[in-house]
LUMVO-170257 format. One record per residue: residue number from 0; x, y, z of N, C-alpha, C in turn. Coordinates in Angstrom, 1 decimal. Layout:
pt num->NUM | npx->X | npy->Y | npz->Z | capx->X | capy->Y | capz->Z | cpx->X | cpy->Y | cpz->Z;
...
This chain:
pt num->0 | npx->-0.2 | npy->-12.5 | npz->9.9 | capx->0.5 | capy->-11.3 | capz->9.8 | cpx->-0.7 | cpy->-10.3 | cpz->9.1;
pt num->1 | npx->-2.0 | npy->-10.6 | npz->8.7 | capx->-3.2 | capy->-9.7 | capz->8.9 | cpx->-3.8 | cpy->-9.7 | cpz->10.1;
pt num->2 | npx->-3.9 | npy->-10.8 | npz->10.6 | capx->-4.2 | capy->-10.9 | capz->12.0 | cpx->-3.5 | cpy->-9.4 | cpz->12.8;
pt num->3 | npx->-2.7 | npy->-9.9 | npz->12.9 | capx->-1.2 | capy->-8.4 | capz->13.8 | cpx->-1.6 | cpy->-7.3 | cpz->12.9;
pt num->4 | npx->-1.6 | npy->-7.3 | npz->11.8 | capx->-2.8 | capy->-5.7 | capz->11.0 | cpx->-3.6 | cpy->-4.7 | cpz->11.8;
pt num->5 | npx->-4.6 | npy->-6.0 | npz->11.7 | capx->-5.8 | capy->-5.5 | capz->12.4 | cpx->-6.0 | cpy->-5.1 | cpz->13.9;
pt num->6 | npx->-5.3 | npy->-5.9 | npz->14.7 | capx->-5.4 | capy->-6.2 | capz->15.8 | cpx->-4.1 | cpy->-5.7 | cpz->16.7;
pt num->7 | npx->-2.9 | npy->-5.3 | npz->15.7 | capx->-2.1 | capy->-5.3 | capz->16.8 | cpx->-1.3 | cpy->-4.1 | cpz->17.3;
pt num->8 | npx->-1.8 | npy->-3.1 | npz->16.7 | capx->-1.6 | capy->-1.6 | capz->17.7 | cpx->-3.3 | cpy->-1.2 | cpz->18.2;
pt num->9 | npx->-4.1 | npy->-1.7 | npz->18.2 | capx->-5.1 | capy->-1.7 | capz->19.3 | cpx->-5.8 | cpy->-0.7 | cpz->18.6;
pt num->10 | npx->-5.6 | npy->-0.1 | npz->17.7 | capx->-6.5 | capy->0.7 | capz->17.3 | cpx->-7.9 | cpy->0.7 | cpz->16.8;
pt num->11 | npx->-8.7 | npy->1.6 | npz->16.4 | capx->-10.0 | capy->1.4 | capz->15.8 | cpx->-10.4 | cpy->1.8 | cpz->14.9;
pt num->12 | npx->-8.6 | npy->2.4 | npz->14.5 | capx->-9.2 | capy->3.3 | capz->13.3 | cpx->-8.9 | cpy->2.4 | cpz->12.1;
pt num->13 | npx->-10.1 | npy->3.2 | npz->11.4 | capx->-10.3 | capy->2.4 | capz->9.8 | cpx->-8.5 | cpy->2.5 | cpz->8.9;
pt num->14 | npx->-8.6 | npy->1.3 | npz->8.0 | capx->-7.4 | capy->1.4 | capz->7.6 | cpx->-7.7 | cpy->1.6 | cpz->6.0;
pt num->15 | npx->-7.9 | npy->2.8 | npz->6.0 | capx->-8.2 | capy->3.0 | capz->4.2 | cpx->-7.3 | cpy->2.9 | cpz->3.2;
pt num->16 | npx->-5.9 | npy->2.3 | npz->3.7 | capx->-5.6 | capy->2.8 | capz->2.6 | cpx->-4.1 | cpy->2.0 | cpz->2.9;
pt num->17 | npx->-4.3 | npy->1.0 | npz->3.9 | capx->-2.9 | capy->0.2 | capz->4.3 | cpx->-2.3 | cpy->-0.8 | cpz->3.2;
pt num->18 | npx->-1.4 | npy->-0.2 | npz->2.9 | capx->-0.3 | capy->-1.3 | capz->1.5 | cpx->-0.3 | cpy->-3.0 | cpz->1.7;
pt num->19 | npx->-0.1 | npy->-2.9 | npz->3.2 | capx->0.3 | capy->-4.4 | capz->3.4 | cpx->-0.6 | cpy->-5.1 | cpz->3.5;
pt num->20 | npx->-1.9 | npy->-4.8 | npz->3.0 | capx->-3.0 | capy->-5.5 | capz->3.5 | cpx->-3.2 | cpy->-6.4 | cpz->2.1;
pt num->21 | npx->-2.7 | npy->-8.1 | npz->2.5 | capx->-2.9 | capy->-8.9 | capz->1.4 | cpx->-4.9 | cpy->-9.6 | cpz->1.1;
pt num->22 | npx->-5.1 | npy->-8.9 | npz->-0.2 | capx->-6.3 | capy->-9.5 | capz->-0.4 | cpx->-6.1 | cpy->-10.8 | cpz->-0.4;
pt num->23 | npx->-4.9 | npy->-11.9 | npz->-1.1 | capx->-5.3 | capy->-13.3 | capz->-0.8 | cpx->-5.5 | cpy->-13.9 | cpz->0.3;
pt num->24 | npx->-5.2 | npy->-13.0 | npz->1.7 | capx->-5.1 | capy->-13.1 | capz->3.2 | cpx->-6.8 | cpy->-13.2 | cpz->3.5;
pt num->25 | npx->-7.3 | npy->-12.1 | npz->2.9 | capx->-8.8 | capy->-11.7 | capz->3.5 | cpx->-9.7 | cpy->-12.4 | cpz->2.9;
pt num->26 | npx->-9.4 | npy->-12.9 | npz->1.6 | capx->-10.1 | capy->-13.6 | capz->1.1 | cpx->-10.2 | cpy->-15.2 | cpz->1.5;
pt num->27 | npx->-8.9 | npy->-15.6 | npz->1.6 | capx->-9.0 | capy->-17.2 | capz->2.4 | cpx->-9.7 | cpy->-17.2 | cpz->3.7;
pt num->28 | npx->-9.7 | npy->-16.0 | npz->4.7 | capx->-10.8 | capy->-15.8 | capz->6.2 | cpx->-12.2 | cpy->-16.0 | cpz->5.2;
pt num->29 | npx->-12.5 | npy->-15.0 | npz->4.2 | capx->-13.6 | capy->-15.1 | capz->3.3 | cpx->-14.1 | cpy->-16.6 | cpz->3.3;
pt num->30 | npx->-13.2 | npy->-17.6 | npz->2.5 | capx->-14.0 | capy->-18.8 | capz->2.2 | cpx->-13.8 | cpy->-19.8 | cpz->4.0;
pt num->31 | npx->-13.2 | npy->-19.2 | npz->4.7 | capx->-13.5 | capy->-20.3 | capz->5.9 | cpx->-15.1 | cpy->-20.4 | cpz->6.7;
pt num->32 | npx->-15.4 | npy->-21.5 | npz->6.8 | capx->-16.9 | capy->-21.5 | capz->8.1 | cpx->-17.2 | cpy->-20.3 | cpz->8.7;
pt num->33 | npx->-18.5 | npy->-19.9 | npz->9.0 | capx->-19.0 | capy->-18.7 | capz->9.7 | cpx->-18.4 | cpy->-19.2 | cpz->11.1;
pt num->34 | npx->-18.2 | npy->-19.8 | npz->11.6 | capx->-17.7 | capy->-20.1 | capz->13.0 | cpx->-16.5 | cpy->-20.1 | cpz->13.3;
pt num->35 | npx->-15.6 | npy->-20.0 | npz->11.9 | capx->-13.8 | capy->-19.7 | capz->12.4 | cpx->-13.7 | cpy->-17.9 | cpz->11.8;
pt num->36 | npx->-15.0 | npy->-17.6 | npz->10.9 | capx->-15.1 | capy->-16.0 | capz->10.5 | cpx->-15.1 | cpy->-14.9 | cpz->11.8;
pt num->37 | npx->-16.2 | npy->-15.4 | npz->12.6 | capx->-16.6 | capy->-14.7 | capz->13.6 | cpx->-15.6 | cpy->-14.3 | cpz->14.2;
pt num->38 | npx->-14.4 | npy->-15.0 | npz->14.9 | capx->-13.4 | capy->-13.7 | capz->15.6 | cpx->-12.5 | cpy->-12.6 | cpz->14.6;
pt num->39 | npx->-12.9 | npy->-12.8 | npz->13.6 | capx->-12.4 | capy->-11.7 | capz->12.4 | cpx->-13.5 | cpy->-10.5 | cpz->12.3;
pt num->40 | npx->-14.7 | npy->-10.8 | npz->12.4 | capx->-15.8 | capy->-9.4 | capz->12.3 | cpx->-15.2 | cpy->-8.0 | cpz->12.8;
pt num->41 | npx->-14.6 | npy->-7.8 | npz->13.8 | capx->-14.7 | capy->-6.9 | capz->14.6 | cpx->-13.4 | cpy->-5.9 | cpz->13.6;
pt num->42 | npx->-12.3 | npy->-7.0 | npz->13.8 | capx->-11.3 | capy->-6.1 | capz->13.4 | cpx->-10.8 | cpy->-5.6 | cpz->11.9;
pt num->43 | npx->-12.2 | npy->-6.9 | npz->10.8 | capx->-11.5 | capy->-6.0 | capz->9.5 | cpx->-12.4 | cpy->-5.2 | cpz->9.1;
pt num->44 | npx->-13.4 | npy->-5.1 | npz->10.2 | capx->-14.1 | capy->-3.9 | capz->9.8 | cpx->-13.4 | cpy->-2.4 | cpz->9.4;
pt num->45 | npx->-12.4 | npy->-2.7 | npz->9.9 | capx->-11.2 | capy->-1.3 | capz->9.6 | cpx->-10.9 | cpy->-1.5 | cpz->8.1;
pt num->46 | npx->-11.0 | npy->-2.4 | npz->7.3 | capx->-10.9 | capy->-2.8 | capz->5.9 | cpx->-12.0 | cpy->-2.2 | cpz->5.4;
pt num->47 | npx->-13.0 | npy->-1.9 | npz->6.2 | capx->-14.1 | capy->-1.7 | capz->5.3 | cpx->-14.6 | cpy->-0.6 | cpz->4.3;
pt num->48 | npx->-13.9 | npy->0.4 | npz->4.6 | capx->-13.9 | capy->1.6 | capz->3.7 | cpx->-11.9 | cpy->1.7 | cpz->3.0;
pt num->49 | npx->-12.1 | npy->0.3 | npz->3.1 | capx->-10.2 | capy->0.7 | capz->1.9 | cpx->-10.1 | cpy->1.3 | cpz->0.8;
pt num->50 | npx->-9.3 | npy->1.8 | npz->0.6 | capx->-9.0 | capy->2.5 | capz->-1.2 | cpx->-9.3 | cpy->1.4 | cpz->-2.2;
pt num->51 | npx->-9.3 | npy->0.2 | npz->-1.9 | capx->-9.4 | capy->-0.8 | capz->-2.9 | cpx->-10.8 | cpy->-1.5 | cpz->-3.0;
pt num->52 | npx->-11.2 | npy->-1.3 | npz->-4.2 | capx->-12.8 | capy->-2.3 | capz->-4.0 | cpx->-12.4 | cpy->-3.8 | cpz->-3.9;
pt num->53 | npx->-11.5 | npy->-4.1 | npz->-4.6 | capx->-11.4 | capy->-5.7 | capz->-4.4 | cpx->-11.2 | cpy->-5.7 | cpz->-2.9;
pt num->54 | npx->-10.6 | npy->-4.9 | npz->-1.8 | capx->-10.3 | capy->-5.2 | capz->-0.5 | cpx->-11.9 | cpy->-5.3 | cpz->0.0;
pt num->55 | npx->-12.4 | npy->-4.6 | npz->-0.3 | capx->-13.9 | capy->-3.5 | capz->0.6 | cpx->-14.9 | cpy->-4.8 | cpz->-0.2;
pt num->56 | npx->-14.8 | npy->-5.5 | npz->-1.1 | capx->-15.4 | capy->-7.0 | capz->-1.7 | cpx->-15.2 | cpy->-7.8 | cpz->-0.8;
pt num->57 | npx->-14.2 | npy->-8.5 | npz->-0.9 | capx->-13.3 | capy->-9.5 | capz->0.3 | cpx->-13.8 | cpy->-8.9 | cpz->1.8;
pt num->58 | npx->-14.0 | npy->-8.3 | npz->2.4 | capx->-14.1 | capy->-8.1 | capz->3.5 | cpx->-15.9 | cpy->-7.7 | cpz->3.9;
pt num->59 | npx->-16.7 | npy->-7.6 | npz->2.7 | capx->-18.4 | capy->-8.0 | capz->2.9 | cpx->-18.2 | cpy->-9.4 | cpz->3.0;
pt num->60 | npx->-17.5 | npy->-10.3 | npz->2.2 | capx->-17.2 | capy->-11.9 | capz->2.3 | cpx->-17.4 | cpy->-12.1 | cpz->3.2;
pt num->61 | npx->-16.0 | npy->-11.6 | npz->4.4 | capx->-16.2 | capy->-12.3 | capz->5.6 | cpx->-17.4 | cpy->-11.8 | cpz->6.4;
pt num->62 | npx->-17.6 | npy->-10.9 | npz->6.4 | capx->-18.7 | capy->-10.3 | capz->7.5 | cpx->-20.0 | cpy->-11.3 | cpz->6.6;
pt num->63 | npx->-20.0 | npy->-11.7 | npz->5.9 | capx->-21.0 | capy->-12.8 | capz->5.8 | cpx->-21.9 | cpy->-13.6 | cpz->6.4;
pt num->64 | npx->-23.1 | npy->-13.7 | npz->6.9 | capx->-23.1 | capy->-14.6 | capz->7.8 | cpx->-23.3 | cpy->-13.7 | cpz->9.3;
pt num->65 | npx->-23.2 | npy->-12.7 | npz->9.4 | capx->-23.3 | capy->-12.3 | capz->10.4 | cpx->-24.1 | cpy->-11.0 | cpz->10.5;
pt num->66 | npx->-24.6 | npy->-10.9 | npz->12.0 | capx->-25.9 | capy->-10.6 | capz->12.3 | cpx->-25.7 | cpy->-9.1 | cpz->13.1;
pt num->67 | npx->-25.3 | npy->-8.5 | npz->13.4 | capx->-24.3 | capy->-7.9 | capz->15.0 | cpx->-24.7 | cpy->-6.3 | cpz->13.9;
pt num->68 | npx->-25.1 | npy->-5.2 | npz->14.7 | capx->-25.9 | capy->-4.0 | capz->13.7 | cpx->-24.6 | cpy->-3.2 | cpz->13.0;
pt num->69 | npx->-23.1 | npy->-3.3 | npz->14.1 | capx->-22.3 | capy->-3.6 | capz->13.0 | cpx->-22.1 | cpy->-3.7 | cpz->11.6;
pt num->70 | npx->-22.3 | npy->-5.2 | npz->11.4 | capx->-21.7 | capy->-5.9 | capz->10.3 | cpx->-23.2 | cpy->-5.1 | cpz->9.3;
pt num->71 | npx->-24.5 | npy->-5.2 | npz->10.0 | capx->-25.7 | capy->-4.6 | capz->9.1 | cpx->-25.1 | cpy->-3.1 | cpz->8.6;
pt num->72 | npx->-24.5 | npy->-2.1 | npz->9.5 | capx->-24.4 | capy->-0.7 | capz->9.4 | cpx->-23.3 | cpy->-1.4 | cpz->8.3;
pt num->73 | npx->-22.5 | npy->-1.8 | npz->7.8 | capx->-21.3 | capy->-1.8 | capz->7.0 | cpx->-22.0 | cpy->-2.3 | cpz->5.6;
pt num->74 | npx->-23.3 | npy->-3.4 | npz->5.4 | capx->-23.5 | capy->-3.6 | capz->4.4 | cpx->-24.8 | cpy->-2.7 | cpz->3.7;
pt num->75 | npx->-25.2 | npy->-1.9 | npz->4.9 | capx->-26.0 | capy->-0.4 | capz->4.1 | cpx->-25.4 | cpy->0.2 | cpz->4.1;
pt num->76 | npx->-23.8 | npy->0.4 | npz->4.4 | capx->-22.9 | capy->1.6 | capz->3.6 | cpx->-22.7 | cpy->1.1 | cpz->2.3;
pt num->77 | npx->-22.5 | npy->-0.4 | npz->2.4 | capx->-21.8 | capy->-0.6 | capz->1.1 | cpx->-22.9 | cpy->-0.6 | cpz->-0.2;
pt num->78 | npx->-24.3 | npy->-0.9 | npz->0.2 | capx->-25.1 | capy->-0.3 | capz->-1.0 | cpx->-25.0 | cpy->0.8 | cpz->-1.8;
pt num->79 | npx->-23.9 | npy->1.7 | npz->-1.0 | capx->-24.0 | capy->3.2 | capz->-1.5 | cpx->-22.2 | cpy->3.2 | cpz->-2.3;
pt num->80 | npx->-22.1 | npy->2.3 | npz->-2.0 | capx->-20.6 | capy->2.1 | capz->-2.8 | cpx->-20.6 | cpy->3.1 | cpz->-4.1;
pt num->81 | npx->-19.3 | npy->3.7 | npz->-4.5 | capx->-18.7 | capy->4.1 | capz->-5.6 | cpx->-18.5 | cpy->2.7 | cpz->-6.6;
pt num->82 | npx->-18.7 | npy->1.6 | npz->-6.3 | capx->-18.4 | capy->0.7 | capz->-7.4 | cpx->-19.0 | cpy->-0.5 | cpz->-7.1;
pt num->83 | npx->-19.3 | npy->-0.6 | npz->-8.4 | capx->-21.1 | capy->-1.4 | capz->-8.5 | cpx->-20.7 | cpy->-3.1 | cpz->-8.3;
pt num->84 | npx->-19.0 | npy->-3.5 | npz->-7.7 | capx->-19.1 | capy->-5.0 | capz->-7.5 | cpx->-19.2 | cpy->-5.0 | cpz->-6.0;
pt num->85 | npx->-18.7 | npy->-4.2 | npz->-5.5 | capx->-18.9 | capy->-3.6 | capz->-3.7 | cpx->-20.5 | cpy->-3.6 | cpz->-3.8;
pt num->86 | npx->-21.3 | npy->-2.9 | npz->-4.7 | capx->-23.0 | capy->-3.0 | capz->-4.2 | cpx->-23.4 | cpy->-4.5 | cpz->-4.3;
pt num->87 | npx->-22.4 | npy->-5.0 | npz->-5.6 | capx->-23.8 | capy->-6.4 | capz->-6.0 | cpx->-23.1 | cpy->-6.8 | cpz->-4.4;
pt num->88 | npx->-21.9 | npy->-6.9 | npz->-4.3 | capx->-21.6 | capy->-8.0 | capz->-3.0 | cpx->-22.3 | cpy->-8.1 | cpz->-1.6;
pt num->89 | npx->-22.6 | npy->-6.9 | npz->-1.3 | capx->-23.4 | capy->-6.6 | capz->-0.1 | cpx->-24.7 | cpy->-6.8 | cpz->-0.6;
pt num->90 | npx->-25.5 | npy->-6.5 | npz->-1.9 | capx->-26.8 | capy->-6.8 | capz->-1.8 | cpx->-26.5 | cpy->-8.5 | cpz->-2.0;
pt num->91 | npx->-25.6 | npy->-8.8 | npz->-2.6 | capx->-25.8 | capy->-10.9 | capz->-2.2 | cpx->-25.7 | cpy->-11.1 | cpz->-0.9;
pt num->92 | npx->-24.7 | npy->-10.6 | npz->-0.1 | capx->-24.7 | capy->-10.6 | capz->0.8 | cpx->-25.9 | cpy->-10.5 | cpz->2.1;
pt num->93 | npx->-26.6 | npy->-9.3 | npz->1.9 | capx->-28.0 | capy->-9.3 | capz->2.0 | cpx->-29.0 | cpy->-10.2 | cpz->2.3;
pt num->94 | npx->-29.1 | npy->-10.9 | npz->0.9 | capx->-29.8 | capy->-11.9 | capz->0.1 | cpx->-29.4 | cpy->-12.9 | cpz->1.3;
pt num->95 | npx->-28.4 | npy->-13.0 | npz->1.6 | capx->-27.9 | capy->-14.8 | capz->1.5 | cpx->-28.4 | cpy->-14.6 | cpz->3.1;
pt num->96 | npx->-28.9 | npy->-13.8 | npz->4.0 | capx->-29.4 | capy->-13.5 | capz->5.6 | cpx->-30.7 | cpy->-13.4 | cpz->5.1;
pt num->97 | npx->-31.6 | npy->-14.5 | npz->4.7 | capx->-33.5 | capy->-14.1 | capz->4.8 | cpx->-34.0 | cpy->-14.1 | cpz->6.0;
pt num->98 | npx->-33.0 | npy->-13.8 | npz->7.2 | capx->-34.0 | capy->-13.9 | capz->8.4 | cpx->-33.6 | cpy->-12.5 | cpz->8.8;
pt num->99 | npx->-33.4 | npy->-11.7 | npz->8.1 | capx->-32.4 | capy->-10.4 | capz->8.3 | cpx->-33.9 | cpy->-9.5 | cpz->7.9;
pt num->100 | npx->-34.8 | npy->-9.5 | npz->7.9 | capx->-35.7 | capy->-8.4 | capz->7.2 | cpx->-35.9 | cpy->-7.5 | cpz->7.1;
pt num->101 | npx->-35.3 | npy->-6.8 | npz->8.3 | capx->-35.2 | capy->-5.2 | capz->7.9 | cpx->-33.9 | cpy->-4.8 | cpz->6.7;
pt num->102 | npx->-32.6 | npy->-5.5 | npz->7.0 | capx->-31.5 | capy->-5.3 | capz->5.9 | cpx->-32.5 | cpy->-5.4 | cpz->3.8;
pt num->103 | npx->-32.8 | npy->-6.9 | npz->3.8 | capx->-33.5 | capy->-6.7 | capz->2.6 | cpx->-34.7 | cpy->-6.2 | cpz->2.3;
pt num->104 | npx->-35.1 | npy->-5.3 | npz->3.0 | capx->-36.7 | capy->-4.0 | capz->2.8 | cpx->-35.5 | cpy->-2.8 | cpz->2.3;
pt num->105 | npx->-34.3 | npy->-2.8 | npz->3.1 | capx->-33.6 | capy->-1.7 | capz->3.2 | cpx->-33.1 | cpy->-1.6 | cpz->1.1;
pt num->106 | npx->-32.6 | npy->-2.9 | npz->1.2 | capx->-32.0 | capy->-3.2 | capz->-0.2 | cpx->-33.2 | cpy->-3.1 | cpz->-1.5;
pt num->107 | npx->-34.3 | npy->-3.5 | npz->-0.9 | capx->-35.4 | capy->-3.4 | capz->-2.1 | cpx->-35.8 | cpy->-2.0 | cpz->-2.1;
pt num->108 | npx->-35.8 | npy->-1.2 | npz->-1.5 | capx->-36.4 | capy->0.1 | capz->-1.3 | cpx->-34.9 | cpy->1.1 | cpz->-1.7;
pt num->109 | npx->-33.9 | npy->0.8 | npz->-1.9 | capx->-32.8 | capy->1.3 | capz->-2.2 | cpx->-33.2 | cpy->2.3 | cpz->-3.2;
pt num->110 | npx->-32.8 | npy->3.4 | npz->-3.5 | capx->-32.9 | capy->4.5 | capz->-4.3 | cpx->-31.7 | cpy->4.2 | cpz->-5.5;
pt num->111 | npx->-30.8 | npy->3.4 | npz->-5.4 | capx->-30.5 | capy->3.3 | capz->-6.9 | cpx->-30.6 | cpy->2.1 | cpz->-7.4;
pt num->112 | npx->-30.8 | npy->2.1 | npz->-8.4 | capx->-31.1 | capy->1.3 | capz->-9.5 | cpx->-30.3 | cpy->0.0 | cpz->-9.6;
pt num->113 | npx->-29.1 | npy->-0.1 | npz->-9.7 | capx->-28.9 | capy->-1.5 | capz->-9.4 | cpx->-28.2 | cpy->-2.4 | cpz->-8.4;
pt num->114 | npx->-29.3 | npy->-1.5 | npz->-7.4 | capx->-29.3 | capy->-2.3 | capz->-5.8 | cpx->-31.0 | cpy->-3.1 | cpz->-5.7;
């Protein structure tokens, strides 16, 4: 059902307020091993700017371990999110990728005090 929502219409447009998005479904994907989450990386990014902070947090957890430039772009943008839970999850996700020195440096020198 979530997969159909994300890729069914083949639109790359963000889903800012899709009411039919299931937080439990996204959290279920986030709980999967990295290898099983990879197919969701591109389509789940459509929810990165969702109006619900819980959805945005869950999306970041799905993207955890990803190393593509679009994943990095969403992690950096989430450091400026209006919600502290989203910022904290972005920082936690970045810190779990020690090989990604550029992201860690970005977080370390971020102007927000809570980052």
